C-alpha positions in Angstrom: 0.0 0.0 0.0 2.9 2.3 0.9 4.6 1.6 -2.4 1.3 2.3 -4.4 1.0 5.6 -2.6 4.5 6.6 -3.5 3.9 5.7 -7.2 0.7 7.9 -7.2 2.6 10.7 -5.7 5.4 10.5 -8.3 2.8 10.3 -11.1 1.0 13.3 -9.8 4.3 15.3 -9.5 5.2 14.4 -13.1 1.8 15.5 -14.3 2.1 18.8 -12.6 5.4 19.3 -14.4 3.9 18.4 -17.8 0.6 20.3 -17.4 1.0 23.4 -15.2 -1.9 24.0 -12.9 -3.7 26.6 -14.9 -7.3 27.3 -13.8 -9.5 26.6 -16.8 -13.3 27.0 -17.1 -15.2 25.3 -19.8 -17.8 27.7 -21.3 -20.9 25.9 -22.7 -21.2 26.8 -26.3 -24.9 27.5 -25.9 -24.4 29.7 -22.9 -26.4 32.9 -23.2 -27.6 32.1 -26.7 -31.0 32.9 -28.2 -32.8 29.7 -29.2 -36.1 29.1 -31.0 -38.1 26.1 -30.0 -40.6 24.5 -32.4 -42.8 21.6 -31.5 -46.0 20.3 -29.7 -47.5 20.1 -26.3 -44.4 18.8 -24.6 -42.7 22.1 -25.4 -45.8 24.4 -25.4 -45.6 26.8 -22.4 -49.4 26.7 -22.2 -49.5 23.0 -21.5 -50.0 22.5 -17.7 -48.0 19.3 -17.5 -44.7 20.4 -15.9 -44.5 23.9 -14.4 -41.0 24.4 -15.7 -40.4 23.0 -19.1 -37.0 21.7 -20.3 -36.3 24.9 -22.2 -37.0 26.9 -19.0 -34.5 24.8 -17.1 -31.9 25.4 -19.9 -32.6 29.1 -19.5 -32.0 28.9 -15.8 -28.8 26.8 -16.0 -27.2 28.2 -19.2 -28.9 31.6 -19.7 -30.3 30.5 -23.0 -33.1 32.9 -24.1 -36.1 30.7 -25.2 -38.4 31.8 -28.1 -41.1 29.2 -27.9 -43.5 28.7 -30.8 -44.6 25.1 -30.0 -48.4 24.4 -29.9 -50.2 21.5 -28.4 -51.4 18.8 -30.8 -49.4 20.0 -33.7 -47.6 17.8 -36.2 -44.6 18.2 -38.5 -46.8 20.1 -41.0 -47.0 23.0 -38.5 -43.3 23.6 -38.4 -43.2 25.9 -41.4 -45.9 28.1 -39.8 -44.0 28.1 -36.5 -40.8 29.1 -38.3 -42.5 31.9 -40.2 -43.9 33.3 -36.9 -40.5 33.2 -35.3 -38.9 34.9 -38.2 -41.6 37.6 -38.3 -41.0 38.3 -34.5 -37.2 38.0 -34.4 -35.8 38.1 -37.9 -32.3 36.8 -38.1 -31.4 37.6 -34.5 -31.8 34.1 -33.1 -28.7 31.8 -32.7 -30.3 28.4 -33.2 -33.4 26.3 -33.7 -34.5 23.2 -31.8 -37.3 21.1 -33.2 -39.0 18.5 -31.0 -42.1 17.0 -32.7 -43.5 13.8 -34.2 -45.5 12.0 -31.5 -48.8 13.5 -32.8 -48.0 12.4 -36.4 -47.8 8.8 -35.0 -51.0 9.2 -33.0 -52.9 10.6 -35.9 -51.7 7.8 -38.2 -49.8 9.9 -40.7 -48.4 7.6 -43.4 -44.6 7.4 -43.4 -44.2 7.9 -47.2 -40.9 8.2 -49.0 -37.9 10.6 -48.8 -37.4 10.8 -52.5 -38.9 10.2 -55.9 -36.8 9.4 -58.9 -36.9 10.2 -62.6 -34.5 9.6 -65.5 -32.7 12.6 -66.8 -29.7 13.5 -69.0 -26.6 14.9 -67.5 -23.2 15.8 -68.8 -20.5 13.2 -67.8 -17.0 12.4 -68.8 -14.3 10.3 -67.1 -11.4 9.0 -69.1 -13.1 10.0 -72.3 -14.7 13.2 -73.7 -17.7 14.4 -71.9 -21.1 13.6 -73.3 -24.8 13.6 -72.3 -25.8 10.4 -70.5 -28.9 9.1 -69.0 -29.0 8.8 -65.2 -31.6 8.4 -62.5 -32.0 11.5 -60.4 -33.7 11.8 -57.1 -35.8 14.7 -55.7 -37.1 15.2 -52.2 -40.8 14.2 -51.8 -42.7 17.2 -50.7 -45.9 15.5 -49.8 -47.8 17.2 -47.0 -49.8 14.1 -46.3 -46.9 11.9 -45.4 -44.5 12.1 -42.4 -41.3 12.1 -44.4 -42.8 14.5 -46.9 -43.7 16.9 -44.1 -40.2 16.7 -42.6 -38.8 17.5 -46.1 -41.1 20.5 -46.4 -40.3 21.7 -43.0 -36.5 21.4 -43.2 -36.4 22.8 -46.7 -38.2 25.9 -45.2 -36.2 26.2 -42.0 -32.8 25.6 -43.7 -33.5 28.3 -46.3 -35.0 30.7 -43.8 -32.0 30.3 -41.4 -29.0 29.2 -43.6 -26.4 30.3 -41.1 -28.1 29.0 -38.0 -27.6 25.7 -36.1 -30.7 23.5 -36.4 -31.1 20.5 -34.0 -33.7 17.8 -34.2 -35.0 15.9 -31.1 -36.6 12.5 -31.6 -40.0 11.9 -30.0 -39.7 10.2 -26.6 -41.5 7.0 -25.5 -45.2 7.3 -24.8 -47.8 5.5 -22.8 -51.5 6.2 -22.4 -53.1 9.6 -22.6 -56.8 9.9 -21.6 -57.8 13.5 -21.7 -61.5 12.8 -22.3 -63.8 10.5 -24.2 -62.9 12.2 -27.5 -59.2 12.2 -26.8 -58.2 8.7 -25.8 -54.7 7.8 -27.0 -53.2 4.4 -26.7 -49.7 3.3 -25.7 -46.8 2.9 -28.1 -47.2 -0.9 -27.7 -49.9 -0.6 -30.4 -49.7 0.3 -34.0 -51.4 3.4 -35.2 -54.2 3.6 -37.8 -51.8 2.9 -40.7 -50.2 -0.1 -39.0 -46.9 1.6 -37.8 -45.3 1.6 -34.4 -43.8 4.8 -33.1 -40.3 3.4 -33.7 -40.6 4.2 -37.4 -41.4 7.8 -36.7 -38.4 8.0 -34.4 -36.1 6.5 -37.0 -37.4 8.8 -39.6 -36.2 11.8 -37.6 -32.8 10.2 -37.3 -32.7 9.6 -41.0 -33.7 13.2 -41.6 -30.4 14.2 -39.9 -28.3 12.6 -42.6 -30.6 13.7 -45.5 -30.7 17.4 -44.4 -27.3 17.7 -42.7 -28.6 18.6 -39.3 -27.6 17.0 -36.0 -30.1 14.8 -34.1 -30.3 14.3 -30.4 -32.0 10.9 -29.8 -34.0 11.7 -26.8 -36.1 8.5 -27.3 -32.9 6.5 -26.3 -30.7 8.7 -24.1 -33.0 10.8 -21.9 -34.1 7.5 -20.2 -37.8 8.2 -19.8 -39.7 5.0 -20.2 -43.4 5.4 -19.2 -44.2 1.8 -20.3 -43.2 0.6 -16.8 -44.9 1.8 -13.7 -41.6 2.6 -12.0 -41.2 5.5 -14.5 -44.7 6.9 -14.0 -43.3 9.4 -11.6 -41.7 11.3 -14.4 -45.1 11.9 -16.1 -48.1 14.2 -15.6 -50.5 11.5 -14.3 -49.8 7.8 -13.8 -53.3 6.7 -14.7 -54.4 9.2 -17.4 -51.3 10.9 -18.8 -47.9 9.2 -19.4 -47.4 11.2 -22.5 -46.4 14.6 -21.1 -43.4 14.7 -18.7 -43.9 16.5 -15.3 -41.2 18.6 -13.6 -39.0 15.6 -12.9 -39.4 14.4 -16.5 -38.5 17.8 -17.9 -35.5 18.1 -15.6 -34.3 14.8 -17.0 -34.8 16.0 -20.6 -33.1 19.3 -19.8 -30.1 17.7 -18.2 -29.7 15.3 -21.1 -29.9 18.3 -23.5 -27.4 20.3 -21.5 -24.7 17.7 -22.0 -25.6 16.7 -25.5 -25.5 20.4 -26.7 -22.1 20.7 -25.2 -20.9 18.7 -28.2 -22.5 20.9 -30.7 -21.6 24.5 -31.8 -24.5 26.9 -31.4 -23.1 29.5 -33.7 -20.7 29.3 -36.7 
């Protein structure tokens, strides 16, 4: 034990010679930035589930100014409207955009659709021989407002053109259990397929795919925030154990916020 202590002491001494003890403070890249939030009821400040939303906690911890345009019940097809409202209010003064939406598209049975459609065209090409017009298949983004992927294409085309110099971050939908607001709003758990026969997993995966298609970072909250309302042991993170395991409560939002705080540490907010 004494020999080990001596070795540690020698190692520490050598490290202090190699790396002088200079006090360094890591400044979070999103500290004090202005961030627009687009989404649905989980982000909507008017939703009563959770007194302090994840974006409010990020404001408290990092001084991030939130501009929140999320509206309860909305789907991906509402993102262009939210973006236009934000731009009308703040112009180009924001630093970044965070988009957290998709669970209502699943619940409403929006078809997944396709990312692209193809058609044959002629294009100039030459490699090792004189250039010439050749026939090739060319793909175009599907802009179908009635499909999930089409809606994402429309939204990100809009947001990326509106904010070409801004950071845009996508958050995947989180796990969901029952939501029984009233007799006309009775939503089932993710254990079940929706009206078009799809599980929520496909809607989560599509958001991740969108990151590669549109060159935007994706934070997979579905996996890494840890919220899992399917089991009773996690009911305490949600609004009501019996009637609402869709909307996080204060504890749930704190878990989301803490996850985002560390994930955003790896991403530039401004360029």
